[in-house]
PQR file with spaces between the fields and no chain letter, atoms N, CA, C, O and H, PARSE charges and radii, in Angstrom:
ATOM       1  N    MET     1       0.668   -1.138   -0.177 -0.4000 1.5000
ATOM       2  CA   MET     1      -0.373    0.002    0.293 -0.0000 2.0000
ATOM       3  C    MET     1       0.582    1.283    0.064  0.5500 1.7000
ATOM       4  O    MET     1       0.286    2.355   -0.463 -0.5500 1.4000
ATOM       5  N    LEU     2       1.679    0.907    0.554 -0.4000 1.5000
ATOM       6  CA   LEU     2       3.047    2.304    1.130 -0.0000 2.0000
ATOM       7  C    LEU     2       4.133    2.362    0.183  0.5500 1.7000
ATOM       8  O    LEU     2       5.080    3.144    0.101 -0.5500 1.4000
ATOM       9  H    LEU     2       1.919    0.036    0.982  0.4000 1.0000
ATOM      10  N    LYS     3       3.748    1.230   -0.612 -0.4000 1.5000
ATOM      11  CA   LYS     3       5.453    0.745   -2.042 -0.0000 2.0000
ATOM      12  C    LYS     3       6.380    1.551   -1.041  0.5500 1.7000
ATOM      13  O    LYS     3       6.726    2.715   -0.841 -0.5500 1.4000
ATOM      14  H    LYS     3       2.978    0.595   -0.546  0.4000 1.0000
ATOM      15  N    THR     4       6.552    0.509   -0.616 -0.4000 1.5000
ATOM      16  CA   THR     4       7.964    0.644   -0.151 -0.0000 2.0000
ATOM      17  C    THR     4       8.833   -0.305    0.291  0.5500 1.7000
ATOM      18  O    THR     4       8.189   -1.232    0.784 -0.5500 1.4000
ATOM      19  H    THR     4       6.271   -0.437   -0.778  0.4000 1.0000
ATOM      20  N    THR     5      10.517   -0.571    0.356 -0.4000 1.5000
ATOM      21  CA   THR     5      11.046   -2.209    0.449 -0.0000 2.0000
ATOM      22  C    THR     5      10.779   -2.100    2.055  0.5500 1.7000
ATOM      23  O    THR     5      10.569   -1.191    2.857 -0.5500 1.4000
ATOM      24  H    THR     5      11.040    0.181   -0.044  0.4000 1.0000
ATOM      25  N    ASP     6      10.893   -3.424    2.086 -0.4000 1.5000
ATOM      26  CA   ASP     6      11.116   -4.405    3.433 -0.0000 2.0000
ATOM      27  C    ASP     6      11.907   -3.155    3.714  0.5500 1.7000
ATOM      28  O    ASP     6      11.397   -2.088    4.056 -0.5500 1.4000
ATOM      29  H    ASP     6      11.063   -4.163    1.434  0.4000 1.0000
ATOM      30  N    GLY     7      13.100   -3.356    3.555 -0.4000 1.5000
ATOM      31  CA   GLY     7      14.891   -2.549    3.955 -0.0000 2.0000
ATOM      32  C    GLY     7      14.317   -1.405    4.678  0.5500 1.7000
ATOM      33  O    GLY     7      14.666   -1.065    5.808 -0.5500 1.4000
ATOM      34  H    GLY     7      13.515   -4.222    3.278  0.4000 1.0000
ATOM      35  N    ASN     8      13.044   -0.593    3.667 -0.4000 1.5000
ATOM      36  CA   ASN     8      13.111    1.108    3.789 -0.0000 2.0000
ATOM      37  C    ASN     8      11.665    1.412    5.543  0.5500 1.7000
ATOM      38  O    ASN     8      11.544    2.310    6.377 -0.5500 1.4000
ATOM      39  H    ASN     8      12.760   -0.869    2.749  0.4000 1.0000
ATOM      40  N    LEU     9      10.556   -0.566    5.148 -0.4000 1.5000
ATOM      41  CA   LEU     9      10.390   -0.444    7.234 -0.0000 2.0000
ATOM      42  C    LEU     9      10.867   -0.706    7.640  0.5500 1.7000
ATOM      43  O    LEU     9      10.923   -0.297    8.800 -0.5500 1.4000
ATOM      44  H    LEU     9      10.654   -1.296    4.472  0.4000 1.0000
ATOM      45  N    SER    10      12.042   -1.983    7.042 -0.4000 1.5000
ATOM      46  CA   SER    10      12.582   -1.922    8.723 -0.0000 2.0000
ATOM      47  C    SER    10      13.233   -1.206    9.138  0.5500 1.7000
ATOM      48  O    SER    10      13.604   -1.542   10.263 -0.5500 1.4000
ATOM      49  H    SER    10      11.996   -2.314    6.100  0.4000 1.0000
ATOM      50  N    VAL    11      13.709   -0.086    8.731 -0.4000 1.5000
ATOM      51  CA   VAL    11      14.570    0.177    8.728 -0.0000 2.0000
ATOM      52  C    VAL    11      13.845    1.930   10.149  0.5500 1.7000
ATOM      53  O    VAL    11      14.322    2.618   11.052 -0.5500 1.4000
ATOM      54  H    VAL    11      13.407    0.187    7.817  0.4000 1.0000
ATOM      55  N    HIS    12      12.572    1.785    9.428 -0.4000 1.5000
ATOM      56  CA   HIS    12      10.884    2.778    9.855 -0.0000 2.0000
ATOM      57  C    HIS    12      10.717    1.913   11.531  0.5500 1.7000
ATOM      58  O    HIS    12      10.089    2.327   12.505 -0.5500 1.4000
ATOM      59  H    HIS    12      12.185    1.226    8.695  0.4000 1.0000
ATOM      60  N    ALA    13      11.174    1.174   11.459 -0.4000 1.5000
ATOM      61  CA   ALA    13      10.769    0.146   12.303 -0.0000 2.0000
ATOM      62  C    ALA    13      11.819    0.365   14.081  0.5500 1.7000
ATOM      63  O    ALA    13      11.585    0.658   15.253 -0.5500 1.4000
ATOM      64  H    ALA    13      11.685    0.838   10.668  0.4000 1.0000
ATOM      65  N    ARG    14      13.159   -0.065   13.081 -0.4000 1.5000
ATOM      66  CA   ARG    14      13.933    0.120   13.793 -0.0000 2.0000
ATOM      67  C    ARG    14      14.314    1.356   14.668  0.5500 1.7000
ATOM      68  O    ARG    14      15.169    1.384   15.554 -0.5500 1.4000
ATOM      69  H    ARG    14      13.350   -0.302   12.129  0.4000 1.0000
ATOM      70  N    LYS    15      13.398    2.511   14.183 -0.4000 1.5000
ATOM      71  CA   LYS    15      14.340    4.187   14.975 -0.0000 2.0000
ATOM      72  C    LYS    15      12.874    3.558   15.529  0.5500 1.7000
ATOM      73  O    LYS    15      13.214    3.033   16.589 -0.5500 1.4000
ATOM      74  H    LYS    15      12.704    2.488   13.464  0.4000 1.0000
ATOM      75  N    LEU    16      11.393    3.327   15.371 -0.4000 1.5000
ATOM      76  CA   LEU    16      10.202    3.844   16.641 -0.0000 2.0000
ATOM      77  C    LEU    16      10.825    2.397   18.524  0.5500 1.7000
ATOM      78  O    LEU    16      10.516    2.139   19.687 -0.5500 1.4000
ATOM      79  H    LEU    16      11.116    3.754   14.509  0.4000 1.0000
ATOM      80  N    GLU    17      11.911    1.978   17.289 -0.4000 1.5000
ATOM      81  CA   GLU    17      12.341    0.861   18.875 -0.0000 2.0000
ATOM      82  C    GLU    17      13.229    1.377   19.943  0.5500 1.7000
ATOM      83  O    GLU    17      13.244    1.466   21.170 -0.5500 1.4000
ATOM      84  H    GLU    17      12.162    2.188   16.345  0.4000 1.0000
ATOM      85  N    GLU    18      14.207    1.776   18.572 -0.4000 1.5000
ATOM      86  CA   GLU    18      15.112    2.733   19.824 -0.0000 2.0000
ATOM      87  C    GLU    18      14.739    4.070   20.366  0.5500 1.7000
ATOM      88  O    GLU    18      15.459    4.474   21.279 -0.5500 1.4000
ATOM      89  H    GLU    18      14.194    1.703   17.575  0.4000 1.0000
ATOM      90  N    ALA    19      13.609    4.953   19.929 -0.4000 1.5000
ATOM      91  CA   ALA    19      12.810    5.321   20.808 -0.0000 2.0000
ATOM      92  C    ALA    19      12.072    5.131   22.249  0.5500 1.7000
ATOM      93  O    ALA    19      12.104    5.998   23.123 -0.5500 1.4000
ATOM      94  H    ALA    19      13.024    4.625   19.187  0.4000 1.0000
ATOM      95  N    GLU    20      11.571    4.193   22.348 -0.4000 1.5000
ATOM      96  CA   GLU    20      11.315    2.886   22.672 -0.0000 2.0000
ATOM      97  C    GLU    20       9.434    2.895   22.606  0.5500 1.7000
ATOM      98  O    GLU    20       8.626    2.670   23.506 -0.5500 1.4000
ATOM      99  H    GLU    20      11.545    3.488   21.639  0.4000 1.0000
ATOM     100  N    LEU    21       9.275    3.160   21.531 -0.4000 1.5000
ATOM     101  CA   LEU    21       8.316    3.352   20.907 -0.0000 2.0000
ATOM     102  C    LEU    21       6.995    1.804   20.994  0.5500 1.7000
ATOM     103  O    LEU    21       5.778    1.634   21.062 -0.5500 1.4000
ATOM     104  H    LEU    21       9.932    3.343   20.799  0.4000 1.0000
ATOM     105  N    HIS    22       7.887    1.239   20.952 -0.4000 1.5000
ATOM     106  CA   HIS    22       7.213   -0.077   20.644 -0.0000 2.0000
ATOM     107  C    HIS    22       8.487   -1.094   21.323  0.5500 1.7000
ATOM     108  O    HIS    22       9.421   -0.748   22.045 -0.5500 1.4000
ATOM     109  H    HIS    22       8.876    1.377   20.897  0.4000 1.0000
ATOM     110  N    ARG    23       8.090   -2.650   20.726 -0.4000 1.5000
ATOM     111  CA   ARG    23       9.089   -3.804   20.832 -0.0000 2.0000
ATOM     112  C    ARG    23       8.641   -4.965   19.859  0.5500 1.7000
ATOM     113  O    ARG    23       7.540   -5.395   19.517 -0.5500 1.4000
ATOM     114  H    ARG    23       7.331   -2.931   20.139  0.4000 1.0000
ATOM     115  N    VAL    24       9.649   -5.220   19.623 -0.4000 1.5000
ATOM     116  CA   VAL    24       9.342   -6.545   18.320 -0.0000 2.0000
ATOM     117  C    VAL    24       9.278   -7.792   19.084  0.5500 1.7000
ATOM     118  O    VAL    24       9.613   -7.946   20.259 -0.5500 1.4000
ATOM     119  H    VAL    24      10.544   -4.871   19.900  0.4000 1.0000
ATOM     120  N    HIS    25       8.994   -8.316   18.594 -0.4000 1.5000
ATOM     121  CA   HIS    25       8.874  -10.009   19.225 -0.0000 2.0000
ATOM     122  C    HIS    25       8.904  -10.990   17.535  0.5500 1.7000
ATOM     123  O    HIS    25       8.064  -10.670   16.695 -0.5500 1.4000
ATOM     124  H    HIS    25       8.723   -8.191   17.640  0.4000 1.0000
ATOM     125  N    GLU    26       9.852  -12.059   17.230 -0.4000 1.5000
ATOM     126  CA   GLU    26       9.533  -12.335   16.219 -0.0000 2.0000
ATOM     127  C    GLU    26       9.340  -14.004   16.345  0.5500 1.7000
ATOM     128  O    GLU    26       9.981  -14.770   17.064 -0.5500 1.4000
ATOM     129  H    GLU    26      10.535  -12.320   17.913  0.4000 1.0000
ATOM     130  N    ILE    27       8.707  -14.183   15.806 -0.4000 1.5000
ATOM     131  CA   ILE    27       7.929  -16.094   15.831 -0.0000 2.0000
ATOM     132  C    ILE    27       8.927  -16.170   14.246  0.5500 1.7000
ATOM     133  O    ILE    27       9.020  -15.587   13.166 -0.5500 1.4000
ATOM     134  H    ILE    27       8.186  -13.560   15.222  0.4000 1.0000
ATOM     135  N    VAL    28       9.668  -17.560   15.181 -0.4000 1.5000
ATOM     136  CA   VAL    28      10.557  -17.996   13.515 -0.0000 2.0000
ATOM     137  C    VAL    28       9.060  -19.719   13.902  0.5500 1.7000
ATOM     138  O    VAL    28       8.603  -20.533   14.705 -0.5500 1.4000
ATOM     139  H    VAL    28       9.592  -18.033   16.059  0.4000 1.0000
ATOM     140  N    ARG    29       9.045  -19.207   12.651 -0.4000 1.5000
ATOM     141  CA   ARG    29       8.520  -21.113   12.051 -0.0000 2.0000
ATOM     142  C    ARG    29       8.723  -21.924   10.872  0.5500 1.7000
ATOM     143  O    ARG    29       9.165  -21.415    9.842 -0.5500 1.4000
ATOM     144  H    ARG    29       9.416  -18.545   11.999  0.4000 1.0000
ATOM     145  N    ARG    30       8.536  -22.711   10.922 -0.4000 1.5000
ATOM     146  CA   ARG    30       9.237  -23.005   10.438 -0.0000 2.0000
ATOM     147  C    ARG    30      10.425  -23.172    8.540  0.5500 1.7000
ATOM     148  O    ARG    30      11.490  -23.644    8.139 -0.5500 1.4000
ATOM     149  H    ARG    30       8.177  -23.125   11.759  0.4000 1.0000
ATOM     150  N    SER    31       9.088  -22.317    7.984 -0.4000 1.5000
ATOM     151  CA   SER    31      10.155  -22.243    6.723 -0.0000 2.0000
ATOM     152  C    SER    31       9.368  -19.923    6.619  0.5500 1.7000
ATOM     153  O    SER    31       9.014  -19.179    5.704 -0.5500 1.4000
ATOM     154  H    SER    31       8.223  -21.934    8.309  0.4000 1.0000
ATOM     155  N    SER    32       9.530  -19.771    8.481 -0.4000 1.5000
ATOM     156  CA   SER    32       9.613  -17.825    7.765 -0.0000 2.0000
ATOM     157  C    SER    32       9.113  -18.048    8.631  0.5500 1.7000
ATOM     158  O    SER    32       8.622  -19.084    9.080 -0.5500 1.4000
ATOM     159  H    SER    32       9.818  -20.376    9.224  0.4000 1.0000
ATOM     160  N    THR    33       9.277  -15.914    9.361 -0.4000 1.5000
ATOM     161  CA   THR    33       9.667  -14.620   10.504 -0.0000 2.0000
ATOM     162  C    THR    33       8.289  -15.195   10.356  0.5500 1.7000
ATOM     163  O    THR    33       7.771  -16.023    9.606 -0.5500 1.4000
ATOM     164  H    THR    33       9.676  -15.073    8.996  0.4000 1.0000
ATOM     165  N    LYS    34       7.740  -14.162   11.732 -0.4000 1.5000
ATOM     166  CA   LYS    34       6.554  -13.252   12.072 -0.0000 2.0000
ATOM     167  C    LYS    34       6.868  -12.025   12.879  0.5500 1.7000
ATOM     168  O    LYS    34       6.877  -11.936   14.107 -0.5500 1.4000
ATOM     169  H    LYS    34       8.160  -13.490   12.341  0.4000 1.0000
ATOM     170  N    THR    35       7.022  -11.465   12.345 -0.4000 1.5000
ATOM     171  CA   THR    35       7.267   -9.836   13.109 -0.0000 2.0000
ATOM     172  C    THR    35       6.135   -9.338   13.868  0.5500 1.7000
ATOM     173  O    THR    35       5.099   -9.048   13.269 -0.5500 1.4000
ATOM     174  H    THR    35       7.015  -11.537   11.347  0.4000 1.0000
ATOM     175  N    GLU    36       6.219   -9.224   14.998 -0.4000 1.5000
ATOM     176  CA   GLU    36       4.705   -8.357   16.034 -0.0000 2.0000
ATOM     177  C    GLU    36       5.518   -7.198   16.498  0.5500 1.7000
ATOM     178  O    GLU    36       6.704   -7.272   16.817 -0.5500 1.4000
ATOM     179  H    GLU    36       7.061   -9.460   15.484  0.4000 1.0000
ATOM     180  N    TYR    37       5.173   -6.690   16.503 -0.4000 1.5000
ATOM     181  CA   TYR    37       5.368   -4.711   16.711 -0.0000 2.0000
ATOM     182  C    TYR    37       4.550   -4.264   17.617  0.5500 1.7000
ATOM     183  O    TYR    37       3.445   -3.991   17.149 -0.5500 1.4000
ATOM     184  H    TYR    37       4.210   -6.629   16.243  0.4000 1.0000
ATOM     185  N    ARG    38       4.687   -4.052   18.938 -0.4000 1.5000
ATOM     186  CA   ARG    38       3.586   -3.811   20.533 -0.0000 2.0000
ATOM     187  C    ARG    38       3.872   -2.488   20.429  0.5500 1.7000
ATOM     188  O    ARG    38       4.830   -1.790   20.096 -0.5500 1.4000
ATOM     189  H    ARG    38       5.585   -4.274   19.318  0.4000 1.0000
ATOM     190  N    LEU    39       3.052   -2.387   20.711 -0.4000 1.5000
ATOM     191  CA   LEU    39       3.782   -0.552   22.023 -0.0000 2.0000
ATOM     192  C    LEU    39       3.798   -0.907   23.395  0.5500 1.7000
ATOM     193  O    LEU    39       2.995   -1.608   24.011 -0.5500 1.4000
ATOM     194  H    LEU    39       2.274   -2.954   20.982  0.4000 1.0000
ATOM     195  N    THR    40       4.765   -0.362   23.770 -0.4000 1.5000
ATOM     196  CA   THR    40       5.278    0.014   24.948 -0.0000 2.0000
ATOM     197  C    THR    40       4.345    0.614   25.835  0.5500 1.7000
ATOM     198  O    THR    40       3.897    1.579   25.215 -0.5500 1.4000
ATOM     199  H    THR    40       5.417    0.208   23.269  0.4000 1.0000
ATOM     200  N    ALA    41       3.746    0.551   27.098 -0.4000 1.5000
ATOM     201  CA   ALA    41       2.687   -0.051   28.201 -0.0000 2.0000
ATOM     202  C    ALA    41       3.358    2.034   28.223  0.5500 1.7000
ATOM     203  O    ALA    41       2.668    3.035   28.033 -0.5500 1.4000
ATOM     204  H    ALA    41       4.110   -0.233   27.602  0.4000 1.0000
ATOM     205  N    GLY    42       4.434    1.970   28.439 -0.4000 1.5000
ATOM     206  CA   GLY    42       4.407    3.312   29.201 -0.0000 2.0000
ATOM     207  C    GLY    42       4.780    4.812   27.642  0.5500 1.7000
ATOM     208  O    GLY    42       5.309    5.917   27.757 -0.5500 1.4000
ATOM     209  H    GLY    42       4.995    1.157   28.593  0.4000 1.0000
ATOM     210  N    ARG    43       4.425    4.375   26.866 -0.4000 1.5000
ATOM     211  CA   ARG    43       4.255    5.034   25.568 -0.0000 2.0000
ATOM     212  C    ARG    43       3.454    4.812   24.434  0.5500 1.7000
ATOM     213  O    ARG    43       3.603    5.543   23.455 -0.5500 1.4000
ATOM     214  H    ARG    43       3.995    3.476   26.772  0.4000 1.0000
ATOM     215  N    ALA    44       2.715    4.002   24.429 -0.4000 1.5000
ATOM     216  CA   ALA    44       1.350    4.372   24.582 -0.0000 2.0000
ATOM     217  C    ALA    44       0.836    5.204   24.498  0.5500 1.7000
ATOM     218  O    ALA    44       0.057    5.052   23.557 -0.5500 1.4000
ATOM     219  H    ALA    44       2.594    3.407   25.224  0.4000 1.0000
ATOM     220  N    LYS    45       0.659    6.764   25.203 -0.4000 1.5000
ATOM     221  CA   LYS    45      -0.101    7.338   24.756 -0.0000 2.0000
ATOM     222  C    LYS    45       0.133    8.519   24.308  0.5500 1.7000
ATOM     223  O    LYS    45      -0.569    9.477   23.983 -0.5500 1.4000
ATOM     224  H    LYS    45       1.292    6.888   25.968  0.4000 1.0000
ATOM     225  N    GLY    46       1.668    8.210   24.358 -0.4000 1.5000
ATOM     226  CA   GLY    46       2.519    9.616   23.532 -0.0000 2.0000
ATOM     227  C    GLY    46       3.231    8.582   21.732  0.5500 1.7000
ATOM     228  O    GLY    46       3.986    9.056   20.883 -0.5500 1.4000
ATOM     229  H    GLY    46       2.238    7.432   24.623  0.4000 1.0000
ATOM     230  N    ALA    47       2.786    7.583   21.748 -0.4000 1.5000
ATOM     231  CA   ALA    47       2.099    6.954   20.447 -0.0000 2.0000
ATOM     232  C    ALA    47       1.405    7.692   20.230  0.5500 1.7000
ATOM     233  O    ALA    47       2.118    8.603   19.807 -0.5500 1.4000
ATOM     234  H    ALA    47       2.173    7.198   22.438  0.4000 1.0000
ATOM     235  N    GLY    48      -0.348    8.281   20.175 -0.4000 1.5000
ATOM     236  CA   GLY    48      -1.234    8.483   19.953 -0.0000 2.0000
ATOM     237  C    GLY    48      -1.108    9.462   18.826  0.5500 1.7000
ATOM     238  O    GLY    48      -1.960    9.479   17.937 -0.5500 1.4000
ATOM     239  H    GLY    48      -0.927    7.541   20.518  0.4000 1.0000
ATOM     240  N    ALA    49       0.481   10.728   18.821 -0.4000 1.5000
ATOM     241  CA   ALA    49       0.120   11.172   17.961 -0.0000 2.0000
ATOM     242  C    ALA    49       0.425   10.496   16.586  0.5500 1.7000
ATOM     243  O    ALA    49      -0.350   10.427   15.632 -0.5500 1.4000
ATOM     244  H    ALA    49       1.173   10.714   19.543  0.4000 1.0000
ATOM     245  N    LEU    50       2.318    9.774   16.700 -0.4000 1.5000
ATOM     246  CA   LEU    50       2.329    8.582   15.436 -0.0000 2.0000
ATOM     247  C    LEU    50       1.740    7.850   14.556  0.5500 1.7000
ATOM     248  O    LEU    50       1.975    7.709   13.356 -0.5500 1.4000
ATOM     249  H    LEU    50       2.947    9.831   17.475  0.4000 1.0000
ATOM     250  N    LEU    51       0.541    7.148   15.583 -0.4000 1.5000
ATOM     251  CA   LEU    51      -0.802    6.811   14.805 -0.0000 2.0000
ATOM     252  C    LEU    51      -1.441    7.268   14.259  0.5500 1.7000
ATOM     253  O    LEU    51      -1.475    7.060   13.046 -0.5500 1.4000
ATOM     254  H    LEU    51       0.349    7.263   16.557  0.4000 1.0000
ATOM     255  N    ASN    52      -2.318    8.169   14.898 -0.4000 1.5000
ATOM     256  CA   ASN    52      -2.993    9.666   14.340 -0.0000 2.0000
ATOM     257  C    ASN    52      -2.513   10.190   12.952  0.5500 1.7000
ATOM     258  O    ASN    52      -3.349   10.665   12.183 -0.5500 1.4000
ATOM     259  H    ASN    52      -2.289    8.338   15.883  0.4000 1.0000
ATOM     260  N    HIS    53      -0.901   10.107   12.524 -0.4000 1.5000
ATOM     261  CA   HIS    53      -0.507   10.701   11.478 -0.0000 2.0000
ATOM     262  C    HIS    53      -0.381    9.274   10.438  0.5500 1.7000
ATOM     263  O    HIS    53      -0.302    9.435    9.220 -0.5500 1.4000
ATOM     264  H    HIS    53      -0.222    9.721   13.149  0.4000 1.0000
ATOM     265  N    MET    54      -0.371    7.756   11.108 -0.4000 1.5000
ATOM     266  CA   MET    54      -0.208    7.401   10.593 -0.0000 2.0000
ATOM     267  C    MET    54      -1.141    6.328    9.914  0.5500 1.7000
ATOM     268  O    MET    54      -0.852    5.385    9.178 -0.5500 1.4000
ATOM     269  H    MET    54      -0.434    7.625   12.097  0.4000 1.0000
ATOM     270  N    GLU    55      -2.624    6.873   10.506 -0.4000 1.5000
ATOM     271  CA   GLU    55      -3.513    6.014    9.975 -0.0000 2.0000
ATOM     272  C    GLU    55      -3.320    7.222    8.844  0.5500 1.7000
ATOM     273  O    GLU    55      -2.904    6.926    7.724 -0.5500 1.4000
ATOM     274  H    GLU    55      -2.858    7.640   11.104  0.4000 1.0000
ATOM     275  N    ALA    56      -3.594    8.391    9.138 -0.4000 1.5000
ATOM     276  CA   ALA    56      -3.925    9.943    7.732 -0.0000 2.0000
ATOM     277  C    ALA    56      -3.775    9.074    6.681  0.5500 1.7000
ATOM     278  O    ALA    56      -4.758    8.700    6.040 -0.5500 1.4000
ATOM     279  H    ALA    56      -3.932    8.632   10.048  0.4000 1.0000
ATOM     280  N    LEU    57      -1.902    8.457    6.255 -0.4000 1.5000
ATOM     281  CA   LEU    57      -1.291    8.634    5.388 -0.0000 2.0000
ATOM     282  C    LEU    57      -1.984    7.258    5.166  0.5500 1.7000
ATOM     283  O    LEU    57      -2.370    7.202    3.999 -0.5500 1.4000
ATOM     284  H    LEU    57      -1.104    8.760    6.776  0.4000 1.0000
ATOM     285  N    ILE    58      -2.413    5.627    6.173 -0.4000 1.5000
ATOM     286  CA   ILE    58      -3.216    4.644    5.462 -0.0000 2.0000
ATOM     287  C    ILE    58      -4.410    5.084    4.760  0.5500 1.7000
ATOM     288  O    ILE    58      -4.902    4.261    3.989 -0.5500 1.4000
ATOM     289  H    ILE    58      -2.100    5.673    7.121  0.4000 1.0000
ATOM     290  N    ARG    59      -5.214    6.698    4.920 -0.4000 1.5000
ATOM     291  CA   ARG    59      -6.917    6.585    4.362 -0.0000 2.0000
ATOM     292  C    ARG    59      -6.321    7.628    2.978  0.5500 1.7000
ATOM     293  O    ARG    59      -6.757    7.627    1.827 -0.5500 1.4000
ATOM     294  H    ARG    59      -4.813    7.367    5.547  0.4000 1.0000
ATOM     295  N    ALA    60      -5.592    8.177    3.352 -0.4000 1.5000
ATOM     296  CA   ALA    60      -4.549    9.158    1.938 -0.0000 2.0000
ATOM     297  C    ALA    60      -3.610    8.481    0.841  0.5500 1.7000
ATOM     298  O    ALA    60      -2.952    8.977   -0.074 -0.5500 1.4000
ATOM     299  H    ALA    60      -5.238    8.179    4.287  0.4000 1.0000
ATOM     300  N    THR    61      -3.742    7.513    1.154 -0.4000 1.5000
ATOM     301  CA   THR    61      -3.163    6.002    0.411 -0.0000 2.0000
ATOM     302  C    THR    61      -4.700    5.376   -0.556  0.5500 1.7000
ATOM     303  O    THR    61      -4.933    5.035   -1.716 -0.5500 1.4000
ATOM     304  H    THR    61      -4.277    7.110    1.897  0.4000 1.0000
ATOM     305  N    ARG    62      -5.215    5.457    0.311 -0.4000 1.5000
ATOM     306  CA   ARG    62      -6.580    4.332   -0.735 -0.0000 2.0000
ATOM     307  C    ARG    62      -7.253    5.475   -1.077  0.5500 1.7000
ATOM     308  O    ARG    62      -7.624    5.472   -2.251 -0.5500 1.4000
ATOM     309  H    ARG    62      -5.026    5.735    1.253  0.4000 1.0000
ATOM     310  N    GLU    63      -7.635    6.799   -0.217 -0.4000 1.5000
ATOM     311  CA   GLU    63      -8.569    7.485   -1.093 -0.0000 2.0000
ATOM     312  C    GLU    63      -7.720    8.024   -2.896  0.5500 1.7000
ATOM     313  O    GLU    63      -8.407    8.377   -3.854 -0.5500 1.4000
ATOM     314  H    GLU    63      -7.334    6.801    0.737  0.4000 1.0000
ATOM     315  N    GLY    64      -5.721    7.919   -2.932 -0.4000 1.5000
ATOM     316  CA   GLY    64      -5.415    8.149   -4.410 -0.0000 2.0000
ATOM     317  C    GLY    64      -5.326    7.422   -5.214  0.5500 1.7000
ATOM     318  O    GLY    64      -5.071    7.795   -6.358 -0.5500 1.4000
ATOM     319  H    GLY    64      -5.163    7.632   -2.153  0.4000 1.0000
């Protein structure tokens, strides 16, 4: 939907992790890895503005 690469998304996810806005949990299955991102309890409130911005971006891509 955002027309970006996996590598670009991973850079953004790493920055969010460094800011302690979320934590990453990887689940390794037989032939694949599933990555889950969860907001940290202490940062969930502060992440509201970020989530609002991301939702607006998603809405804009769907409308365009």
